[in-house]
OpenMM code with the backbone's topology and positions (N, CA, C; nanometers):
from openmm import Vec3, app, unit

residues = "MET SER ASP TYR TYR GLY ASP THR ARG ALA MET THR PRO ARG ALA ALA GLY TRP LEU SER PHE ALA ALA ALA LEU LEU VAL VAL SER GLY VAL PHE LYS ILE LEU ASP ALA LEU TRP ALA PHE LYS TYR ASP ASP ASP VAL SER SER GLU VAL GLN THR VAL LEU PHE GLU HIS ASP LEU ALA SER TRP GLY TRP LEU TRP LEU GLY VAL GLY ILE VAL LEU ILE ALA ALA GLY PHE ALA VAL ILE SER GLY ALA GLN TRP ALA ARG TRP VAL GLY ILE VAL ALA ALA SER VAL ALA THR MET LEU PHE LEU PRO TRP ILE TYR TYR GLN PRO LEU TRP THR ILE LEU SER VAL THR LEU ALA VAL LEU VAL ILE TYR ALA LEU ALA ALA TYR GLY GLY GLN ARG GLU PRO GLY THR PRO ALA SER ALA".split()
positions = [
    Vec3(0.0676, -0.1182, 0.0113),
    Vec3(0.0237, 0.0155, -0.0196),
    Vec3(0.0900, 0.1292, 0.0192),
    Vec3(0.1946, 0.1459, 0.0708),
    Vec3(0.2916, 0.2509, 0.0989),
    Vec3(0.4132, 0.1971, 0.1101),
    Vec3(0.4908, 0.2759, 0.0494),
    Vec3(0.6553, 0.2395, 0.0922),
    Vec3(0.7198, 0.3821, 0.1749),
    Vec3(0.8413, 0.3652, 0.1720),
    Vec3(0.9230, 0.4602, 0.2647),
    Vec3(0.9433, 0.5785, 0.1608),
    Vec3(0.9760, 0.5706, 0.0670),
    Vec3(0.9983, 0.6736, -0.0521),
    Vec3(0.8710, 0.7195, -0.1195),
    Vec3(0.7849, 0.6439, -0.1389),
    Vec3(0.6818, 0.7006, -0.2506),
    Vec3(0.5634, 0.6703, -0.1794),
    Vec3(0.4809, 0.7474, -0.1090),
    Vec3(0.3805, 0.7319, -0.0272),
    Vec3(0.2373, 0.7362, -0.1133),
    Vec3(0.2073, 0.6176, -0.1868),
    Vec3(0.1093, 0.6129, -0.2750),
    Vec3(-0.0278, 0.5247, -0.2063),
    Vec3(-0.1372, 0.6110, -0.1707),
    Vec3(-0.2419, 0.5182, -0.1052),
    Vec3(-0.3706, 0.5356, -0.2145),
    Vec3(-0.4251, 0.3957, -0.2087),
    Vec3(-0.5587, 0.4053, -0.2707),
    Vec3(-0.6843, 0.4842, -0.2358),
    Vec3(-0.7532, 0.5090, -0.2713),
    Vec3(-0.8829, 0.5761, -0.2200),
    Vec3(-0.9613, 0.4937, -0.1686),
    Vec3(-1.0070, 0.4729, -0.0593),
    Vec3(-1.1219, 0.3589, 0.0097),
    Vec3(-1.2218, 0.4521, 0.0324),
    Vec3(-1.3331, 0.4236, 0.0659),
    Vec3(-1.4320, 0.4741, 0.0982),
    Vec3(-1.4116, 0.5547, 0.2391),
    Vec3(-1.3462, 0.4918, 0.3377),
    Vec3(-1.3265, 0.5477, 0.4783),
    Vec3(-1.2336, 0.6348, 0.4474),
    Vec3(-1.1471, 0.6351, 0.3836),
    Vec3(-1.0286, 0.7683, 0.3470),
    Vec3(-1.1217, 0.8898, 0.2821),
    Vec3(-1.1956, 0.8319, 0.1876),
    Vec3(-1.2830, 0.9462, 0.1190),
    Vec3(-1.3771, 0.9994, 0.2146),
    Vec3(-1.4595, 0.9502, 0.2910),
    Vec3(-1.5011, 1.0093, 0.4245),
    Vec3(-1.4474, 1.0930, 0.5305),
    Vec3(-1.3140, 1.0678, 0.5614),
    Vec3(-1.2348, 1.1014, 0.6664),
    Vec3(-1.1822, 1.2228, 0.5893),
    Vec3(-1.1411, 1.2441, 0.4370),
    Vec3(-1.0969, 1.3422, 0.3837),
    Vec3(-1.2094, 1.4726, 0.3735),
    Vec3(-1.3187, 1.4353, 0.3078),
    Vec3(-1.4135, 1.4932, 0.3140),
    Vec3(-1.4538, 1.5782, 0.4409),
    Vec3(-1.4465, 1.4844, 0.5407),
    Vec3(-1.4892, 1.5735, 0.6807),
    Vec3(-1.3856, 1.6571, 0.7275),
    Vec3(-1.2567, 1.6566, 0.6853),
    Vec3(-1.1379, 1.7259, 0.7214),
    Vec3(-1.1615, 1.8329, 0.6194),
    Vec3(-1.1943, 1.8421, 0.4988),
    Vec3(-1.1899, 1.9377, 0.3899),
    Vec3(-1.3343, 2.0283, 0.4159),
    Vec3(-1.4202, 1.9714, 0.4603),
    Vec3(-1.5358, 2.0433, 0.4902),
    Vec3(-1.5153, 2.1321, 0.6329),
    Vec3(-1.4614, 2.0687, 0.6996),
    Vec3(-1.3986, 2.1540, 0.8257),
    Vec3(-1.2919, 2.2692, 0.8080),
    Vec3(-1.2397, 2.2599, 0.7080),
    Vec3(-1.1350, 2.3665, 0.6796),
    Vec3(-1.2020, 2.4513, 0.5923),
    Vec3(-1.3104, 2.4270, 0.5138),
    Vec3(-1.3734, 2.5287, 0.4429),
    Vec3(-1.4658, 2.6428, 0.5138),
    Vec3(-1.5420, 2.5428, 0.6169),
    Vec3(-1.6042, 2.6045, 0.6876),
    Vec3(-1.5243, 2.6973, 0.8075),
    Vec3(-1.4320, 2.6442, 0.8349),
    Vec3(-1.3301, 2.7335, 0.9459),
    Vec3(-1.2929, 2.8675, 0.8500),
    Vec3(-1.2603, 2.8640, 0.7362),
    Vec3(-1.2121, 2.9604, 0.6279),
    Vec3(-1.3234, 3.0702, 0.6357),
    Vec3(-1.4439, 3.0102, 0.6192),
    Vec3(-1.5769, 3.0967, 0.6289),
    Vec3(-1.6069, 3.1774, 0.7158),
    Vec3(-1.5801, 3.1077, 0.8386),
    Vec3(-1.5913, 3.1892, 0.9683),
    Vec3(-1.4470, 3.2881, 0.9882),
    Vec3(-1.3546, 3.2789, 0.9547),
    Vec3(-1.2563, 3.3635, 0.9391),
    Vec3(-1.2560, 3.4932, 0.8480),
    Vec3(-1.3220, 3.4446, 0.7662),
    Vec3(-1.3942, 3.5545, 0.6576),
    Vec3(-1.4879, 3.6517, 0.7187),
    Vec3(-1.5720, 3.5577, 0.7920),
    Vec3(-1.6706, 3.6309, 0.8613),
    Vec3(-1.6029, 3.7251, 0.9897),
    Vec3(-1.5273, 3.6915, 1.0489),
    Vec3(-1.4456, 3.7580, 1.1328),
    Vec3(-1.3804, 3.8581, 1.1046),
    Vec3(-1.3247, 3.8620, 0.9615),
    Vec3(-1.2541, 3.9972, 0.9015),
    Vec3(-1.3617, 4.0694, 0.8513),
    Vec3(-1.4573, 4.0241, 0.8268),
    Vec3(-1.5774, 4.1350, 0.7753),
    Vec3(-1.6375, 4.2150, 0.9181),
    Vec3(-1.6287, 4.1625, 1.0579),
    Vec3(-1.6801, 4.2035, 1.1680),
    Vec3(-1.5598, 4.3216, 1.2057),
    Vec3(-1.4165, 4.2719, 1.1643),
    Vec3(-1.3268, 4.3474, 1.2170),
    Vec3(-1.2953, 4.4689, 1.1394),
    Vec3(-1.3471, 4.4649, 0.9778),
    Vec3(-1.3664, 4.5797, 0.9059),
    Vec3(-1.4840, 4.6671, 0.9564),
    Vec3(-1.5638, 4.6062, 0.9913),
    Vec3(-1.7158, 4.6887, 1.0274),
    Vec3(-1.6827, 4.7815, 1.1586),
    Vec3(-1.6029, 4.7398, 1.2674),
    Vec3(-1.5982, 4.7711, 1.3772),
    Vec3(-1.4458, 4.8616, 1.4167),
    Vec3(-1.4025, 4.8690, 1.3002),
    Vec3(-1.2590, 4.9303, 1.2862),
    Vec3(-1.2360, 5.0483, 1.3923),
    Vec3(-1.3480, 5.1402, 1.3305),
    Vec3(-1.3350, 5.2846, 1.3836),
    Vec3(-1.4166, 5.2903, 1.4985),
    Vec3(-1.5034, 5.1961, 1.5672),
    Vec3(-1.5671, 5.1750, 1.6931),
    Vec3(-1.4848, 5.1264, 1.8216),
    Vec3(-1.3641, 5.0637, 1.7914),
    Vec3(-1.2983, 5.0103, 1.8539),
    Vec3(-1.2753, 5.0762, 1.9987),
    Vec3(-1.2809, 5.0463, 2.1221),
    Vec3(-1.2647, 5.0870, 2.2529),
    Vec3(-1.1359, 5.1073, 2.2744),
    Vec3(-1.0961, 5.2188, 2.3316),
    Vec3(-0.9417, 5.2386, 2.3689),
    Vec3(-0.8812, 5.1453, 2.4507),
    Vec3(-0.9623, 5.0753, 2.5647),
    Vec3(-0.9304, 4.9458, 2.6217),
    Vec3(-0.8693, 4.8371, 2.5501),
    Vec3(-0.9581, 4.8162, 2.4239),
    Vec3(-0.9170, 4.7166, 2.3508),
    Vec3(-0.7695, 4.7394, 2.2862),
    Vec3(-0.6905, 4.6392, 2.3204),
    Vec3(-0.5411, 4.6374, 2.2467),
    Vec3(-0.4838, 4.5219, 2.2397),
    Vec3(-0.4088, 4.5097, 2.1418),
    Vec3(-0.3297, 4.3450, 2.1559),
    Vec3(-0.2184, 4.3891, 2.1156),
    Vec3(-0.1342, 4.2811, 2.1231),
    Vec3(0.0067, 4.2991, 2.1490),
    Vec3(0.0674, 4.3331, 1.9936),
    Vec3(0.0156, 4.2648, 1.9059),
    Vec3(0.0547, 4.2510, 1.7606),
    Vec3(0.0165, 4.3884, 1.6900),
    Vec3(-0.1102, 4.4381, 1.6847),
    Vec3(-0.1598, 4.5319, 1.5894),
    Vec3(-0.2419, 4.6482, 1.6720),
    Vec3(-0.1895, 4.6480, 1.8049),
    Vec3(-0.2560, 4.7564, 1.8768),
    Vec3(-0.3770, 4.8018, 1.8876),
    Vec3(-0.4219, 4.8938, 1.8388),
    Vec3(-0.5680, 4.9419, 1.8192),
    Vec3(-0.6314, 4.9086, 1.6942),
    Vec3(-0.5849, 4.8659, 1.5793),
    Vec3(-0.6074, 4.8691, 1.4647),
    Vec3(-0.6827, 4.7239, 1.4146),
    Vec3(-0.8104, 4.7125, 1.4252),
    Vec3(-0.8694, 4.6120, 1.3799),
    Vec3(-0.8931, 4.5706, 1.2668),
    Vec3(-0.8573, 4.6984, 1.1574),
    Vec3(-0.8584, 4.6595, 1.0343),
    Vec3(-0.7246, 4.5431, 0.9720),
    Vec3(-0.6334, 4.5726, 1.0405),
    Vec3(-0.5067, 4.4785, 1.0396),
    Vec3(-0.5305, 4.3577, 1.0647),
    Vec3(-0.6103, 4.3147, 1.1671),
    Vec3(-0.6635, 4.1883, 1.2108),
    Vec3(-0.7598, 4.1810, 1.1069),
    Vec3(-0.8385, 4.2173, 1.0508),
    Vec3(-0.9226, 4.1824, 0.9588),
    Vec3(-0.8257, 4.1471, 0.8222),
    Vec3(-0.7563, 4.2000, 0.8100),
    Vec3(-0.6745, 4.1551, 0.6748),
    Vec3(-0.6072, 4.0022, 0.7214),
    Vec3(-0.5444, 3.9964, 0.8105),
    Vec3(-0.4968, 3.8776, 0.8628),
    Vec3(-0.6238, 3.7845, 0.8116),
    Vec3(-0.7100, 3.8010, 0.9236),
    Vec3(-0.8084, 3.6854, 0.9140),
    Vec3(-0.8585, 3.6363, 0.7794),
    Vec3(-0.8832, 3.7581, 0.6860),
    Vec3(-0.9286, 3.7404, 0.5578),
    Vec3(-0.8123, 3.6522, 0.4749),
    Vec3(-0.6730, 3.6562, 0.4881),
    Vec3(-0.5680, 3.5854, 0.4326),
    Vec3(-0.5854, 3.4388, 0.4935),
    Vec3(-0.6035, 3.4491, 0.6170),
    Vec3(-0.6246, 3.3018, 0.6684),
    Vec3(-0.7341, 3.2338, 0.6144),
    Vec3(-0.8432, 3.3067, 0.6445),
    Vec3(-0.9958, 3.2378, 0.5592),
    Vec3(-0.9724, 3.1906, 0.4183),
    Vec3(-0.9344, 3.2554, 0.3404),
    Vec3(-0.9027, 3.2439, 0.2020),
    Vec3(-0.7804, 3.1281, 0.1641),
    Vec3(-0.6838, 3.1189, 0.2469),
    Vec3(-0.5815, 2.9926, 0.2721),
    Vec3(-0.6703, 2.8656, 0.3056),
    Vec3(-0.7373, 2.8662, 0.4061),
    Vec3(-0.7929, 2.7640, 0.4771),
    Vec3(-0.9205, 2.6932, 0.3750),
    Vec3(-1.0187, 2.7964, 0.2715),
    Vec3(-1.0785, 2.7518, 0.1918),
    Vec3(-1.0163, 2.7037, 0.0714),
    Vec3(-0.8920, 2.7353, 0.0295),
    Vec3(-0.8201, 2.6835, -0.0788),
    Vec3(-0.7770, 2.5618, -0.0180),
    Vec3(-0.7057, 2.5248, 0.0902),
    Vec3(-0.6956, 2.4367, 0.1306),
    Vec3(-0.7958, 2.3331, 0.1541),
    Vec3(-0.8921, 2.3720, 0.1939),
    Vec3(-1.0095, 2.2389, 0.2050),
    Vec3(-1.0616, 2.2004, 0.0668),
    Vec3(-1.0484, 2.2678, -0.0277),
    Vec3(-1.0679, 2.2034, -0.1433),
    Vec3(-0.9791, 2.1157, -0.2474),
    Vec3(-0.8619, 2.1631, -0.1973),
    Vec3(-0.7342, 2.1205, -0.2312),
    Vec3(-0.7089, 1.9730, -0.1904),
    Vec3(-0.7754, 1.9435, -0.0509),
    Vec3(-0.7421, 1.8196, 0.0081),
    Vec3(-0.8017, 1.7156, -0.0634),
    Vec3(-0.9751, 1.7715, -0.1051),
    Vec3(-1.0132, 1.6354, -0.2057),
    Vec3(-0.9144, 1.6143, -0.3186),
    Vec3(-0.8290, 1.6736, -0.3677),
    Vec3(-0.7636, 1.6471, -0.4994),
    Vec3(-0.6491, 1.5762, -0.4439),
    Vec3(-0.6028, 1.5841, -0.3165),
    Vec3(-0.4847, 1.5207, -0.2696),
    Vec3(-0.3648, 1.5875, -0.2657),
    Vec3(-0.3640, 1.7318, -0.2914),
    Vec3(-0.2588, 1.8314, -0.2909),
    Vec3(-0.1677, 1.7969, -0.1426),
    Vec3(-0.0554, 1.7969, -0.1585),
    Vec3(0.0221, 1.7527, -0.0381),
    Vec3(0.0406, 1.8968, 0.0481),
    Vec3(0.0556, 2.0065, -0.0372),
    Vec3(0.0568, 2.1584, 0.0531),
    Vec3(-0.0608, 2.1393, 0.1348),
    Vec3(-0.1824, 2.1325, 0.0930),
    Vec3(-0.3029, 2.1187, 0.1720),
    Vec3(-0.3156, 2.0798, 0.2752),
    Vec3(-0.2453, 1.9361, 0.2723),
    Vec3(-0.2774, 1.8480, 0.3871),
    Vec3(-0.1565, 1.9032, 0.4873),
    Vec3(-0.0842, 1.9593, 0.4617),
    Vec3(0.0037, 2.0261, 0.5462),
    Vec3(-0.0398, 2.1498, 0.6354),
    Vec3(-0.0896, 2.2119, 0.5164),
    Vec3(-0.1755, 2.3624, 0.5630),
    Vec3(-0.2896, 2.3154, 0.6533),
    Vec3(-0.3550, 2.2277, 0.6625),
    Vec3(-0.4689, 2.1776, 0.7312),
    Vec3(-0.4291, 2.1115, 0.8623),
    Vec3(-0.2904, 2.0419, 0.8651),
    Vec3(-0.2270, 1.9858, 1.0041),
    Vec3(-0.1973, 2.0860, 1.0776),
    Vec3(-0.1155, 2.1846, 1.0158),
    Vec3(-0.0804, 2.3168, 1.0917),
    Vec3(-0.2100, 2.4151, 1.1611),
    Vec3(-0.2871, 2.4301, 1.0746),
    Vec3(-0.3945, 2.4819, 1.0986),
    Vec3(-0.4525, 2.4359, 1.2409),
    Vec3(-0.5030, 2.3008, 1.2085),
    Vec3(-0.5632, 2.2093, 1.3090),
    Vec3(-0.4715, 2.2205, 1.4611),
    Vec3(-0.3459, 2.2390, 1.4307),
    Vec3(-0.2985, 2.2002, 1.5153),
    Vec3(-0.2725, 2.3643, 1.6304),
    Vec3(-0.2389, 2.4553, 1.5400),
    Vec3(-0.2529, 2.5917, 1.6155),
    Vec3(-0.3859, 2.6162, 1.6664),
    Vec3(-0.4999, 2.5813, 1.5951),
    Vec3(-0.6421, 2.6041, 1.6557),
    Vec3(-0.6603, 2.5372, 1.8058),
    Vec3(-0.5658, 2.3879, 1.7940),
    Vec3(-0.5845, 2.3211, 1.9163),
    Vec3(-0.5479, 2.3939, 2.0542),
    Vec3(-0.4026, 2.4176, 1.9892),
    Vec3(-0.3543, 2.5133, 2.1139),
    Vec3(-0.3947, 2.6525, 2.1389),
    Vec3(-0.4638, 2.7312, 2.0760),
    Vec3(-0.5318, 2.8301, 2.0795),
    Vec3(-0.6768, 2.8235, 2.1457),
    Vec3(-0.7405, 2.6905, 2.1340),
    Vec3(-0.8558, 2.6404, 2.2100),
    Vec3(-0.8276, 2.6401, 2.3604),
    Vec3(-0.7065, 2.5931, 2.3962),
    Vec3(-0.7057, 2.5278, 2.5165),
    Vec3(-0.7252, 2.6383, 2.6162),
    Vec3(-0.6617, 2.7440, 2.6033),
    Vec3(-0.6832, 2.8384, 2.7443),
    Vec3(-0.8292, 2.8660, 2.7538),
    Vec3(-0.9092, 2.8537, 2.6763),
    Vec3(-1.0798, 2.8937, 2.6847),
    Vec3(-1.1414, 2.7768, 2.7568),
    Vec3(-1.0583, 2.6810, 2.8130),
    Vec3(-1.1436, 2.5629, 2.8796),
    Vec3(-1.2057, 2.6104, 3.0420),
    Vec3(-1.1287, 2.7213, 3.0632),
    Vec3(-1.1668, 2.7339, 3.2251),
    Vec3(-1.3134, 2.8375, 3.1759),
    Vec3(-1.3212, 2.8614, 3.0899),
    Vec3(-1.4510, 2.9454, 3.0610),
    Vec3(-1.5836, 2.8935, 2.9930),
    Vec3(-1.5574, 2.8033, 2.8834),
    Vec3(-1.6336, 2.7433, 2.7644),
    Vec3(-1.5825, 2.6035, 2.7942),
    Vec3(-1.5866, 2.5114, 2.9081),
    Vec3(-1.5210, 2.3700, 2.8785),
    Vec3(-1.5864, 2.2853, 2.7663),
    Vec3(-1.7231, 2.2884, 2.7677),
    Vec3(-1.7885, 2.1956, 2.6705),
    Vec3(-1.7348, 2.2230, 2.5343),
    Vec3(-1.7447, 2.3740, 2.5024),
    Vec3(-1.7187, 2.4029, 2.3551),
    Vec3(-1.5762, 2.3923, 2.3493),
    Vec3(-1.4521, 2.3996, 2.4289),
    Vec3(-1.3412, 2.4090, 2.4010),
    Vec3(-1.3182, 2.2390, 2.3842),
    Vec3(-1.3660, 2.1479, 2.4649),
    Vec3(-1.3489, 2.0084, 2.4411),
    Vec3(-1.3974, 1.9824, 2.3150),
    Vec3(-1.5222, 2.0036, 2.2774),
    Vec3(-1.5830, 1.9805, 2.1147),
    Vec3(-1.4430, 2.0519, 2.0037),
    Vec3(-1.4317, 2.1474, 2.0366),
    Vec3(-1.3295, 2.2211, 1.9397),
    Vec3(-1.2299, 2.1514, 1.9178),
    Vec3(-1.1461, 2.1383, 2.0159),
    Vec3(-0.9994, 2.0518, 2.0306),
    Vec3(-1.0132, 1.9089, 1.9702),
    Vec3(-1.1479, 1.8361, 2.0046),
    Vec3(-1.1681, 1.7084, 1.9413),
    Vec3(-1.2018, 1.7218, 1.7816),
    Vec3(-1.2626, 1.7950, 1.7442),
    Vec3(-1.2736, 1.8159, 1.5958),
    Vec3(-1.1258, 1.8453, 1.5318),
    Vec3(-1.0540, 1.9274, 1.6175),
    Vec3(-0.9196, 1.9489, 1.5309),
    Vec3(-0.8530, 1.8445, 1.5184),
    Vec3(-0.8263, 1.7574, 1.6368),
    Vec3(-0.7445, 1.6478, 1.6591),
    Vec3(-0.8457, 1.5168, 1.5588),
    Vec3(-0.9364, 1.5719, 1.5465),
    Vec3(-0.9801, 1.4485, 1.4240),
    Vec3(-0.9541, 1.5048, 1.2761),
    Vec3(-0.9684, 1.6313, 1.2592),
    Vec3(-0.8898, 1.7006, 1.1327),
    Vec3(-0.7546, 1.6623, 1.1089),
    Vec3(-0.6686, 1.6561, 1.2500),
    Vec3(-0.5340, 1.6225, 1.2330),
    Vec3(-0.5080, 1.4550, 1.1786),
    Vec3(-0.6054, 1.3860, 1.2579),
    Vec3(-0.5987, 1.2568, 1.2083),
    Vec3(-0.6226, 1.2460, 1.0647),
    Vec3(-0.7271, 1.2831, 1.0153),
    Vec3(-0.8064, 1.2412, 0.8849),
    Vec3(-0.6894, 1.3179, 0.7967),
    Vec3(-0.6130, 1.4144, 0.8232),
    Vec3(-0.5193, 1.4483, 0.7159),
    Vec3(-0.3844, 1.3734, 0.7096),
    Vec3(-0.3632, 1.3192, 0.8500),
    Vec3(-0.2293, 1.2580, 0.8460),
    Vec3(-0.2312, 1.1154, 0.8069),
    Vec3(-0.3507, 1.0362, 0.8459),
    Vec3(-0.3760, 0.9300, 0.8204),
    Vec3(-0.4142, 0.9014, 0.6559),
    Vec3(-0.5165, 0.9929, 0.6278),
    Vec3(-0.5591, 0.9463, 0.4777),
    Vec3(-0.5263, 1.0744, 0.3719),
    Vec3(-0.4680, 1.1809, 0.4046),
    Vec3(-0.4086, 1.2878, 0.2935),
    Vec3(-0.2946, 1.2208, 0.2276),
    Vec3(-0.2347, 1.3091, 0.1557),
    Vec3(-0.1288, 1.2736, 0.0767),
    Vec3(-0.1261, 1.2094, -0.0901),
    Vec3(-0.0756, 1.1705, -0.1115),
    Vec3(-0.0455, 1.1220, -0.2814),
    Vec3(-0.1228, 1.0245, -0.2630),
    Vec3(-0.1621, 0.9739, -0.4147),
    Vec3(-0.2844, 0.8738, -0.3973),
    Vec3(-0.2196, 0.7759, -0.5473),
    Vec3(-0.2504, 0.6796, -0.5477),
    Vec3(-0.2353, 0.6047, -0.6865),
    Vec3(-0.2527, 0.6844, -0.7888),
    Vec3(-0.1652, 0.6738, -0.9014),
    Vec3(-0.2357, 0.7432, -1.0475),
    Vec3(-0.3610, 0.6706, -1.0526),
    Vec3(-0.4411, 0.7625, -1.1021),
    Vec3(-0.5993, 0.7278, -1.1844),
    Vec3(-0.6931, 0.6892, -1.0929),
    Vec3(-0.6611, 0.6891, -0.9348),
    Vec3(-0.7560, 0.6780, -0.8432),
    Vec3(-0.8193, 0.8161, -0.8193),
    Vec3(-0.9811, 0.8084, -0.8321),
    Vec3(-1.0458, 0.9447, -0.8223),
    Vec3(-1.0231, 0.9845, -0.6703),
    Vec3(-1.0698, 1.0962, -0.6597),
    Vec3(-1.0564, 1.1734, -0.5227),
    Vec3(-1.2081, 1.0796, -0.4392),
    Vec3(-1.2851, 1.0628, -0.5131),
    Vec3(-1.4066, 1.0213, -0.4448),
    Vec3(-1.4654, 0.8628, -0.5109),
    Vec3(-1.4054, 0.7599, -0.4204),
    Vec3(-1.4475, 0.6379, -0.4632),
    Vec3(-1.5456, 0.5924, -0.3613),
] * unit.nanometer
topology = app.Topology()
chain = topology.addChain("A")
for resn in residues:
    res = topology.addResidue(resn, chain)
    for name in ("N", "CA", "C"):
        topology.addAtom(name, app.Element.getBySymbol(name[0]), res)
Protein backbone atom coordinates (compact mmCIF):
# COMPACT_ATOMS: atom_id res chain seq x y z
CA MET A 1 0.00 0.00 0.00
CA SER A 2 2.77 2.45 0.79
CA ASP A 3 6.49 2.36 0.98
CA TYR A 4 9.09 4.62 2.55
CA TYR A 5 10.00 6.70 -0.51
CA GLY A 6 6.78 6.90 -2.45
CA ASP A 7 3.69 7.25 -0.28
CA THR A 8 0.84 6.23 -2.58
CA ARG A 9 -2.51 5.33 -1.17
CA ALA A 10 -5.57 3.94 -2.85
CA MET A 11 -8.72 5.90 -2.09
CA THR A 12 -11.06 3.75 -0.04
CA PRO A 13 -14.56 4.82 0.99
CA ARG A 14 -13.27 5.24 4.55
CA ALA A 15 -10.46 7.52 3.37
CA ALA A 16 -12.86 9.50 1.20
CA GLY A 17 -15.14 10.01 4.19
CA TRP A 18 -12.34 11.19 6.48
CA LEU A 19 -10.92 13.51 3.83
CA SER A 20 -14.37 14.93 3.09
CA PHE A 21 -14.81 15.58 6.81
CA ALA A 22 -11.44 17.33 7.07
CA ALA A 23 -12.06 19.35 3.91
CA ALA A 24 -15.51 20.42 5.10
CA LEU A 25 -14.13 21.60 8.44
CA LEU A 26 -11.31 23.51 6.73
CA VAL A 27 -13.79 25.26 4.43
CA VAL A 28 -16.18 26.08 7.30
CA SER A 29 -13.27 27.40 9.37
CA GLY A 30 -12.21 29.55 6.44
CA VAL A 31 -15.72 30.96 6.05
CA PHE A 32 -15.81 31.82 9.76
CA LYS A 33 -12.43 33.56 9.50
CA ILE A 34 -13.76 35.64 6.60
CA LEU A 35 -16.79 36.55 8.73
CA ASP A 36 -14.37 37.56 11.51
CA ALA A 37 -12.54 39.73 8.98
CA LEU A 38 -15.78 41.42 7.91
CA TRP A 39 -16.61 42.10 11.55
CA ALA A 40 -13.17 43.61 12.11
CA PHE A 41 -13.55 45.84 9.05
CA LYS A 42 -17.01 46.97 10.17
CA TYR A 43 -16.03 47.87 13.75
CA ASP A 44 -12.53 49.22 13.07
CA ASP A 45 -13.46 52.81 13.92
CA ASP A 46 -15.68 51.85 16.87
CA VAL A 47 -13.02 50.00 18.85
CA SER A 48 -12.66 51.03 22.47
CA SER A 49 -9.36 52.42 23.70
CA GLU A 50 -9.32 49.62 26.28
CA VAL A 51 -9.08 46.98 23.54
CA GLN A 52 -5.53 46.41 22.50
CA THR A 53 -3.41 43.58 21.30
CA VAL A 54 0.28 43.00 21.32
CA LEU A 55 0.59 42.67 17.57
CA PHE A 56 -1.65 45.31 15.98
CA GLU A 57 -2.36 47.75 18.86
CA HIS A 58 -5.81 49.32 18.27
CA ASP A 59 -6.07 48.55 14.56
CA LEU A 60 -8.88 46.07 13.90
CA ALA A 61 -8.48 46.52 10.14
CA SER A 62 -5.05 44.86 10.37
CA TRP A 63 -6.64 41.90 12.13
CA GLY A 64 -9.31 41.92 9.44
CA TRP A 65 -6.72 41.59 6.67
CA LEU A 66 -4.97 38.83 8.59
CA TRP A 67 -8.21 36.86 9.11
CA LEU A 68 -9.22 37.44 5.49
CA GLY A 69 -5.93 35.93 4.29
CA VAL A 70 -6.20 33.00 6.70
CA GLY A 71 -9.79 32.38 5.62
CA ILE A 72 -8.91 32.33 1.94
CA VAL A 73 -6.00 29.95 2.56
CA LEU A 74 -8.21 27.61 4.64
CA ILE A 75 -10.93 27.53 1.98
CA ALA A 76 -8.38 26.84 -0.75
CA ALA A 77 -6.77 24.12 1.37
CA GLY A 78 -10.15 22.55 2.07
CA PHE A 79 -10.91 22.22 -1.63
CA ALA A 80 -7.37 21.07 -2.42
CA VAL A 81 -7.47 18.32 0.24
CA ILE A 82 -10.08 16.51 -1.85
CA SER A 83 -7.74 16.47 -4.85
CA GLY A 84 -4.88 15.07 -2.75
CA ALA A 85 -2.62 18.14 -2.75
CA GLN A 86 0.27 17.64 -0.38
CA TRP A 87 0.50 21.36 0.49
CA ALA A 88 -3.16 21.36 1.53
CA ARG A 89 -2.58 18.38 3.78
CA TRP A 90 0.19 20.21 5.64
CA VAL A 91 -1.69 23.52 5.77
CA GLY A 92 -4.63 21.67 7.32
CA ILE A 93 -2.46 19.85 9.85
CA VAL A 94 -0.68 23.06 10.88
CA ALA A 95 -3.95 25.03 11.06
CA ALA A 96 -5.66 22.37 13.17
CA SER A 97 -2.60 22.09 15.44
CA VAL A 98 -2.46 25.84 16.01
CA ALA A 99 -6.22 25.94 16.59
CA THR A 100 -5.91 23.16 19.17
CA MET A 101 -3.30 25.11 21.11
CA LEU A 102 -5.30 28.33 20.89
CA PHE A 103 -8.50 26.66 22.09
CA LEU A 104 -7.00 25.26 25.29
CA PRO A 105 -6.85 28.48 27.36
CA TRP A 106 -10.63 28.81 26.92
CA ILE A 107 -11.27 25.59 28.84
CA TYR A 108 -11.81 27.50 32.10
CA TYR A 109 -14.54 29.67 30.59
CA GLN A 110 -16.26 27.35 28.10
CA PRO A 111 -15.23 23.76 28.92
CA LEU A 112 -17.80 21.97 26.77
CA TRP A 113 -17.14 24.04 23.63
CA THR A 114 -13.40 23.86 24.17
CA ILE A 115 -13.45 20.07 24.44
CA LEU A 116 -15.65 19.86 21.34
CA SER A 117 -13.41 22.24 19.36
CA VAL A 118 -10.21 20.44 20.37
CA THR A 119 -11.77 17.08 19.51
CA LEU A 120 -12.77 18.28 16.04
CA ALA A 121 -9.30 19.73 15.44
CA VAL A 122 -7.64 16.48 16.52
CA LEU A 123 -9.94 14.53 14.20
CA VAL A 124 -8.93 16.81 11.31
CA ILE A 125 -5.27 16.16 12.13
CA TYR A 126 -5.94 12.42 12.20
CA ALA A 127 -7.83 12.50 8.89
CA LEU A 128 -5.11 14.44 7.11
CA ALA A 129 -2.21 12.51 8.64
CA ALA A 130 -3.71 9.07 8.09
CA TYR A 131 -5.50 9.49 4.76
CA GLY A 132 -4.12 12.63 3.11
CA GLY A 133 -1.26 12.84 0.68
CA GLN A 134 -0.49 11.28 -2.67
CA ARG A 135 -2.69 8.62 -4.18
CA GLU A 136 -2.13 5.98 -6.78
CA PRO A 137 -2.30 7.44 -10.31
CA GLY A 138 -5.75 7.30 -11.81
CA THR A 139 -7.49 6.89 -8.47
CA PRO A 140 -10.43 9.31 -8.22
CA ALA A 141 -10.75 11.57 -5.20
CA SER A 142 -14.11 10.10 -4.22
CA ALA A 143 -14.31 6.37 -4.62
